N, C-alpha and C positions, 0 to 999 in steps of 0.2 A: 841609915839604911845601906846595906851592903850593895856595892856596885852602882850606887846612885851617881849620876853625873849632873852637876849643878849648872843650870842655864837659866838666866833671868828671862822672863817673858819678852822683854823689850829687845833681846839679842837673839832670840830663838831663830827667827827667819834667816839671819846671817850665819848662824852656826849649824844649820841643818846638816851640812857635810860631815860634821864631827860625830854624828850619831851612828851607832852600830845597828845597821838595818837588818842584820841577820837574826836578830832576837826581837821578841815582843817588847815594845816600848810602853812603859807605864809612867804616865805623867802625874806628878803630884805637886801640891803646894800646901799651904797651911790648912785651908778649909775646902778647897776644890773648885773655886771659881776661876782663878788664873790658869789652873791646869786644864780646865775645860776649854778655855780659849787657846791654850797651847796645843791641845789635841786637835782642835779645829784648824789651826795653822798647819800642822803636819799633814793632816788629811787633804787640805787644799793644795799641798805640794806632792800629792800622790803617795804619801806614806800611810798605808792602811793598817799596819800591824801596831795600832796604838790603842791604849785604854787609859781612861781617866780614873784615878783612884777616888772613888766616892767618899766624900767627907774629908778628904785630904789627910795630911800628916797628923793633924790633931786627932782625928777619929782612929787612925792606925795606932797611934801611940796610946790612946785611952783604952783601946780594946786589946787586952792581952790574951784573950782566949782564941782569937782567930783574926785573920786579915779582913779588912772591909771588902765588900763585894767590889769587883772591878766591872765597870760599865763600858761596853764598847760604844764608840761614837762613830 
């Protein structure tokens, strides 16, 4: 994915300062569970411009006609 920045869930809390907060942050993982947790971590740190990619990377890759819906948390 273009412009994707890889951060493992276990290091997200420590790496929040590395995020570009001037743009919408779309969190994704393979199927969407870890990314939902990641979105919650960011929101708990007052970062509200966050969306979890429903279905994760697997759904995005499988669906070539359009991107999966993005769900705000």
